[in-house]
N, C-alpha and C positions, 0 to 999 in steps of 0.2 A: 677344757674338756676334750678328750679324744678317745677313740676306740682302737686298740691294737689287736689284730687278728693274726695269730701265728699258724702258718701252714706247717703243722708239727712234723709230719713225715718227710716233708721237703728238707727240713733242717736235720732230722735224725738220720735219714738215709745218706745224706751227703757226708755227715760226720762219720758214719759207719764205714762208708766206702773209702774215706780218706785215711783210715787207720790201716797201715800196711802190715796186717797180720791175717792169718787164716781165721775163719769163723770159729769162735770159742767163747766160753763163758767169760773169760778175761776181756776179750774184745767187746763183748756186749756190755760188760761193766764199765769199760772205758767210754763206750758210746753214750751210755746213760749219764755218766758223770759229766761228760763234755756237753751233752745236749741240755742238761739242767743248767749248766753254767751259761750256755747260750741264751736260754729262756730268761734267766735272771738278768743277764746283760741287756737283753732287749727291753725288759721292764725298766731297768735303770736308765737306759739311753733315752727312751721315748716317754717315760713317766706318764702312761695313759691313765685316764680316770676309769676306763673300762678295758678289760682284756680277756681273751679266751684263746685256748689252743684247740685247733680243729684236727681231728684224725679221720682217716678213712675207716669205715666200719668193716670193710672186707666183704667178699662175696660179690654176687651179681648186682648190677645196678640197671637203671633204665637204659643206659647206653648199650649194655650187652643185649638187652631185648631188642634194641633198634638195629644193632649190627653185631652179629655173633663173633666176628673176628676182632672186636675192640679189645685192645690190650692183650691179645692172645699170645704175643711173643715178648711181652714185658717180663723182665727178670723178676722172679718172685722174691719176696723178702725172706732172707735166711731164717729158718725156724728158731734158732737161738735168740735172734733179735726180736722176732715176733713174741716169744715168751717173755722177753725182757721188758716189753712195752707195759706189761701190767705193773711192774715195779716202778717204771717211770711215771705212769699215770697216778699211782699212789703218792709219789713224791710231789707231783704237781699239786695235788689236793693239799698236801702238807704245807706248801709254800703259798697257798692262797690263789693259785692260778686255775680257774675253771677250765675243763676240757669237755668236748663233745664229740660224738661220732653218731651219725644217723644212718640207720639201715636203709638200703635201697638207693641211696645217692652217694656221690663222691664227696670228699672233703671240699673239693672245688665248688660244688653246688652249695654246700652249707656256708662257705665263706662268701660266695656271691650273694646268698640270701641275707646274711648278716649285714653286708655292705648296703644292700638295697633298703633294708628296713631301717638301718641307721640314718641313711641319707633322707629317708622320708620323714623321720621324726627329729633329726638333728641338723645343725648347720656346721658343726665342727668336723675336724678331720677323722677319717677312717684310714688306718695304716695297715697294709697287708705285708707281713713278713714272709717273703717267698722269692725264689728264683724262677718259678714256673711262668713261662711266657704267656700262657693262656690268660693270666690275670691282667695282662697289659691292656686288654680290651675294656677293663673296668676303670681305667685311669680317667680322672677328670679333675676339676678344681678342688674337689673335696676328698677324693680317694687317691691315696698315695701308696706306692709300693717301695719297699726298702729291701735291698740286697744285704742281708745280715753278714755274709761272708766277705764282701768287698767294702762294706760300710758306705754304700752309695745309694742315692735315690734313683729309681728307674722312673723317669718322667717322660713327657711327650717328646722332648728333645732326644732322649735315648731311643725311643721307638722310631722316630724319624731317621736317626743316624744308622741304627742297627737294621731296620726292616724297610725303610723307605716309604712308610705310610703313617697315618695318624692313628692314635689309639682306637678311635671309632671304626677304623678299617681293619683292625687286627684279626677279628673273628673271620672276616671274609678272606684275608690273606692266608690264615691257617687252613681254611677250608680248601683253598686252591692248591696250596703247596703240600698239604697233608702233614702228618706227624708220625714218623716210623716208630717212635718209642711207644706211643699210645695206640698204634694201629689205625690211625685216621688215614684213609686211602688218598684223599686229594685227587687232583686231575693229573693224569699221566703226563710226565715230562714237562710239567709246569713247576718251576722252582720259585724261590723267594723273589729273585730279581724280576722275573717275568710276571709273577703274580702282582708285585708292587706296581709295575708299569701299567698293567691292565687296570688296576684299581685307581691309579692316578688319572687315567684317561676317562674311566667310566664312573668313578665315585664309589660304587658299592657292587656287591655280587649280583643283586637282582638286576641292576641296570646292565651289568656286563653280560648276563645271560640273555637279556632282551636284545642286546647288540651283538650276540655271538656270530651272526651271519656276516657282520662287518669286519670281524677279526681275520686278518689275512694270514696266509702261509700255514706251516705245520702247526703253529700255535693255535690258529683258528680251528684246524681239523681236530686237534686234541681236545680243545675246549668244547666243541660241539658234541664230540663223543662222550665227554665226561660231565655233561650238565647234571645228570641224575646223581652221579657220584659227588659232585660239588655241593649239591643240595643236602645230601646225606651227611657229608663231612661238616657242613655248616652246623647241622644239628649236633654232631658229635663234639664240636668245640664250644658249644653253647652251655649255659648253666640252667639248671632247674631250680627255681627259687621259691616254689610254692609249697614245699614240704614243711610242716610244723617242726620247730626246733626245740620246743619244750623249755624255753628260757624266758626270763624277764631281764630287763636291763640291770635291775638291782643285783642279780646273781653275778654280774660281770664287773661290779664295782671293785676297784683295787683299794686295799687298806691304807696305802701310803698317802692317799690324798683325802681331803675333807669330803665327807659324804654329801651328796646332792640333796636338795629338798625331796621329801618322800614322794610328792605327787609327780615328780619327773622320773621316778625309778620303778614304778609299779606296773608300767605297761607290759603286757605279755606279747612276746613275739609270736605271731600266728604261724 
């Protein structure tokens, strides 16, 4: 048994951007075709008992209410592609892959909620198909992340080598260094290496803030000035997992595997 969660727009947008053509109906058609092939390949590769594709709903979320500049400079989705998503979602239904998008939260939040609820009720693997580094903070012995484009697992060793921290420290690292793509401000002039060093010494962001007076030099000056921003940024890279998803596990069962006993499939995801 396993759960495959596809970060749908992560896959779709990367495929769209990799096609070296101006935006057009033909490019969108190629994107949809390639995306559907990717989803099918993922199902064949991982052969999950349960699977779902998760989309952003669009519009404002709780993070915009928290910080008005959140994602303010993010490149918008081309309108032809946005219109083409309706066709893609229809095709997903036809191939038996459920999809969801929840108003008021990001796809990231819905994915984190699915992972949380799966881990509470199951002991088998949950696989997230995405290249989004925010999900690295969810890694543990049960939760895996797969880079569909490189065909590699992103595990704790990858996080340590790439960022110099453990998965449990990734949220704090992102809060300190910020994320220009999403408009997460981070602490001024504290990059990945400095943030990783501070977390290796202090363990987590709360302890680092408590010890801010002990951090020497300009790094200490910047940190003390940026404590409120660090706390705000930590919220912006976190996940809201309390929103109802309107699903049961039974809805996510894949047809290519034998069905599970009924009593294990009728739980509603709150």
